[in-house]
C-alpha positions in Angstrom: 203.6 -5.2 109.8 200.4 -3.6 111.5 197.4 -5.5 110.0 194.8 -3.8 111.9 195.7 -0.6 110.0 196.9 -2.0 106.6 192.9 -3.3 107.0 191.7 0.2 107.5 193.8 1.7 105.1 192.3 -0.8 102.2 188.6 0.6 103.6 189.6 4.2 103.2 190.8 3.7 100.0 188.1 1.4 99.1 185.2 3.8 100.2 187.9 6.8 98.1 187.3 4.4 94.8 183.7 4.1 95.2 183.0 7.5 95.4 184.9 7.6 91.8 188.2 9.1 93.1 191.0 7.1 90.3 194.0 8.9 91.3 196.8 8.5 93.4 196.3 12.1 95.2 193.1 11.3 96.4 194.1 8.5 97.7 196.7 9.9 99.5 194.3 12.2 100.4 191.6 9.9 101.8 194.5 8.3 104.1 195.5 11.3 105.4 192.3 12.8 106.5 191.5 9.4 107.9 195.0 10.1 109.9 196.5 7.0 108.9 199.6 8.7 107.2 200.3 10.4 110.7 202.9 8.8 113.4 201.4 6.4 115.6 203.0 9.2 118.4 201.0 12.3 116.5 197.6 10.0 116.3 198.1 9.8 120.1 198.2 13.6 120.4 195.5 14.1 118.1 193.2 11.2 120.1 194.3 12.9 123.3 193.4 16.5 122.0 190.2 15.2 120.7 189.7 14.1 124.0 190.4 17.3 126.1 188.2 19.3 123.7 185.4 16.4 123.8 185.8 17.0 127.7 185.9 20.6 127.5 182.6 20.8 125.6 181.1 18.6 128.0 182.5 21.6 131.1 180.6 24.2 128.9 178.0 22.2 128.6 177.5 22.3 132.2 178.4 25.5 133.4 175.0 26.7 131.0 173.2 24.7 132.2 174.6 25.9 136.1 174.5 29.3 135.0 171.1 28.8 133.5 169.9 27.8 136.8 171.5 30.2 138.4 170.1 33.0 136.4 166.5 31.9 137.0 167.2 31.9 141.6 168.3 35.5 140.6 165.5 36.9 138.8 163.2 35.0 141.4 165.4 36.7 144.1 164.6 40.0 142.2 161.2 39.3 142.2 161.1 38.8 145.6 163.1 42.0 146.5 161.0 44.5 144.9 157.6 42.2 146.0 159.3 43.1 149.2 160.1 47.0 148.7 156.7 47.2 147.4 155.3 45.9 151.0 157.3 47.9 152.5 156.0 51.0 151.1 153.0 50.3 151.8 153.3 49.5 155.2 155.4 53.1 155.5 152.5 54.8 153.8 150.1 53.5 156.1 152.3 54.3 159.0 152.9 57.6 158.3 149.1 58.1 158.0 148.6 56.5 161.3 151.1 58.7 162.5 149.8 61.8 160.5 146.3 61.4 162.7 148.3 61.7 166.1 150.0 64.9 165.1 149.5 68.2 166.4 151.5 71.4 167.3 153.8 72.0 169.5 152.3 75.1 170.8 148.4 73.1 171.5 147.7 71.8 174.8 147.7 68.3 174.3 144.4 67.6 176.4 142.1 70.5 175.1 143.7 68.8 171.7 142.6 65.1 172.6 139.4 65.5 174.1 138.2 68.7 171.5 134.8 66.3 170.7 134.3 65.5 174.1 135.2 69.0 176.0 132.9 70.9 173.3 129.6 69.2 175.7 130.9 70.0 178.8 132.1 73.2 177.2 128.2 74.5 176.8 127.4 73.2 180.0 130.6 74.8 182.3 129.9 78.0 180.0 126.8 79.9 181.1 128.4 79.7 184.9 131.6 80.2 183.8 130.1 83.4 182.0 128.5 84.4 185.5 131.7 84.6 186.8 133.3 86.4 184.5 130.4 89.4 185.4 130.1 89.3 188.6 126.8 87.2 189.0 124.7 89.9 186.9 122.4 89.0 185.3 
């Protein structure tokens, strides 16, 4: 005789009686709900399945936590990438603007193009001499 099982069944029936249950079927339902009408093997299998369920729930909670951390890291990486793209776009625009300052048509004389502001002063000094040379020195 399993005194622990009998004591547990007695407690289940007593609880059912306190709830106002008086019919035998109510006691049977209470015993079945407490899994006292099962074979020891079936009860052990139920316990094993419950333990596995609890383990899987814990694993799911851990995976959800890890997933949340990975999502946060992904968002941070996306923000960093977007910031880098904006920075590189600004730097590219600045470099293109600097390059445009040095661009000139291919058929122009590079020296005259580069020296144009300084050459204007020299041209004013040399122009009268060139004009004399072109006219043959006649004034």
